[in-house]
N, C-alpha and C positions, 0 to 999 in steps of 0.2 A: 503493500499499500503506499502511495507516496506522502511524501510531508504535507503538499497541500488537504490531501483527502483527509488527513491524521487532524487539520486543524478547521476542517468544514470548508474548505474550498472546493469541491468535487468539480469534475470536467461533467457536466450533464449532456445528455443524449437523449432531452426528452424527459424520462423519468428515470433514466438508469446513467451511473457515474460510469465513463470508461476506463476509469481508472481502476475503482476498487469494486464496483459491482452495486453499488450502493442503490436504492430505490426511495423516492420521493413519491408522495400520494397526489401527484400531479402529470398534466402533460403526457400521461399514459396514449400509447397509439393501439386505439380501438376502430381502425378503419375496417381492418380485413373480419373483424369480430366485435359488436358492441359489447360484449360481454367479459372480454377478455385481452390484456394488454399483449400486443404481438413482440414488445421488447424486454419484459420482465417477466409475462407468463401472469399476472396478478388476476385473480376472478376482480370482476368490476360489478358483478351483480346483471338484474335483468334490466340493461338499456336500451334493449331490442326495440325497437319500435314495430307492434304489432298491429296496428288502428287499420292498414290498408289488407292485411290478409292474416290471419290469426296464426297461420303457420309457417309464414315466411317474413322476415324482417326486412321490411322497407328500404334499411338503409347498409346494411352487411351482407343481406341473403342468407343469413342464418335461416335453419327451417327447425319446426318440432312437430309433433304428431298429436292430434287429438285435442287441440284446443278451440276447434270451432264449435259453436252453441245452435243446436239444430232443436232444440226443445220446443221451440215456438214455430218453426216452420220448418220441416224435413228438408227443404232444399233450398233454403235461404238462411244461411248463419245471422243471427241477431246483432252479433256484436260487429263482425268486419263487411257484413253484405256478400261473402262469397256465395255461389250457386254451383249445386249439383241436381242432377236429376234419378229419376227412377227408384227413388227412398220413400215415397210414400207409400202409406198402407191404409190402400183404398178400402171403404164398405159403405155401399149406399153412394157413392160419389164424394164421400168426406173422407179425408185421412184421418185413423181411428188415434193418430198419435198427436197430430198438430193440428187440425181440424180444418183443412183445407182443402177446397175443392174448385168444380166450377158448376154451373147449372147454362143448359142451352134452353135459351125459349125459343121452342118452334114457331110462333106465332111472327116473327119475323127475322129468326135466326142469330139474334145478338147470343153472345156469350157474354155472362158475368160470371168473375170471381165470386167464391163463397168462403165463408170463415164460419168456424164455429167459437163461440164465446160460452162458457161454461154448459146448460142446456139449450142453447138456440143457436141456430143455425142461419145466417145472415147474408145476403148480398154485401159484397162488397164494392161494387159499382154501384153509381146513380143509375137509375132506370130511366131507358130512353126509347120505349115504345110509342109512337105516336097513336092517339085514338082516333078513332071516326067520327066520333063528335064527344062534347067537352071542352073545359078548359085546360091549355095545354102550350106554352110558350115556351122560347128560346130566349136565353137572356141579353137584351138590347136588339133583339132580332137578327144576331150574328151568328151564322152556321159556325164558324169556328167553336162558339162557347156550345153548341149543342156537342160538338164532338169530343170536347173535354168535360163538360157537367151534366150532360144531360139535359133533359125537359125540366120546367117546372109546371107542375099541375094543381088546379084547384082540389080540395078535399073530396068533393064528390067523383070527379073523375080518378082520384088517386083509390078510392076504394074501389072501383068497377074496373080497375087495369089488372089486378092481381092473377097471374098466371095460375094454373091448377096447382093446389099442392103447395101456393105460398099465399101470403095475407097481410095488410097492412097492419102494424104491429100496434099494440094498445099502449096508452100511458103506462099500464101496470108493466108490458113488456121492455118498455124504455127504462123504467125504473129496475126491474129485476138484472138488464144491462148492466148500469150504472153502479149497482151493489155489488156485482160481481165483478167489477173493476174496480172495486176500493171505497166507493159511496162517498170520495172527495173530489169537488169542481175540476180540480187541477191536473189531479192524477187520471182521472177519467179522461179527460182531453187529453192528455200526452201518450194515451194510449189508441186512440184513437184517429189521432191526426197521422197524416201523412208519414209514412217512415215509424209509427208506433206500433208498438208489438204486438198488437190482434191484427195486425193487417187488415184492420179496417177502411184504414185510409182515404178517411175523409175529406170530400172535395169542398171547398167556399164556393159553392154555386150561386151563394145570395137569394133573393125573393123577388117576388114581384107582388106589389100592393093592389087590392083591388082596382083602384081607378086607373091601372095600366103603368105605374111607372116603377122601374126596376130600381134596386137597392143592395151595397154589401156585397157584390164581386169580391172574389177573394180575401173577403175579410169574415164572414160566418157562414156556415153549413145551415140549412133550415130542412129537417125532416118531418113529414105529417106522421101524426099517430091516428088510429081510428076512434080516439075516444073525444066524444063532445061533453062541453062541460054545461054547465047547469044554465050560463046565461047565454048558449048557444056561440060561444066560443068554443075551439077545437084546438087541444093541447099538441103542440107539437116540441120536438127536441133539437136542440139548438147547440152549435160548436163556434165559440167566437175564437178566431185566430188573433186577435190582437191582446184582447181578454185572458187568452188561453183557459176558458172555461168551458164546461157541459151543464146546461141546465134543462129542464123542462118549463117552458112558458106557455101561455095560451095566444092563436091568432084567430084572426076573423078567416072561415071558412072559403072565401072569396079570394084568398091570396094563393098565388103561387109559389109552392116549395118543393125541393126535391123529394124523392122515395127511394128506400130503401125498405124491400120486401122481407119477411120473416118465414121461415118455412115452416108450415102446420106440424104443429110435433107428431098429430096421428099419422103423418103422411110422408116419411122421408126416405122414399125410394126413389124411382124412375121421376122427370128426365135428366137426373145428374151426367156430368161425363165423365167418363172412367178416364184419370190418367196417371 
């Protein structure tokens, strides 16, 4: 060992002295492996970045196995978004592990994503069939909004359009969903918003007032219930994007709101798609 090293004047190459081999706890070389210094071999802990892929570090390329989270969706990791195929366990169109599936509306050929939350099976897309008659509108009459948000329907039309085996949910059924998701407004919202854990993927399609004005596109989502109140208003389920809230409120039945149909509990067979 040199005299300089003895008096603490090491010749540092990053974290390691070239004279005596002493190691200091800074300037490690972890470019090749985020968790280990290439100069001195010191284990640096888990400094890897697994956010883009739970099993491959986006910084150094290190890999690990069995780290994806598939319980909420068998084919999409809830931590990093990685996808895989052919792993759902389908029965009557719904995966018995994560609750995902699809429904084919034979009336117009539209395919809707389906999720399972607790004991409820729910369409995970806004309904978009145009009725032969009744109140039905595209937000601001712009076709681009139909493709993304579906139609807005008045209450009577919403009740009449449900395909066989499906129905407009009651106020009690929306409350059952809220209870299942934790019964706290922001917590429920977080699980139903786009990217939320349930796969509900709420779209903030706004609403149409009875007199014709549109309101709140990209700001709030409004879903009909089948339950009328004593004052002749109807209960709706509302999600607020800015307030991050999930509430049940009253609304005039002549308003235009979105639809998410629920599967009849006594009829959970066809016509689901097997995937």
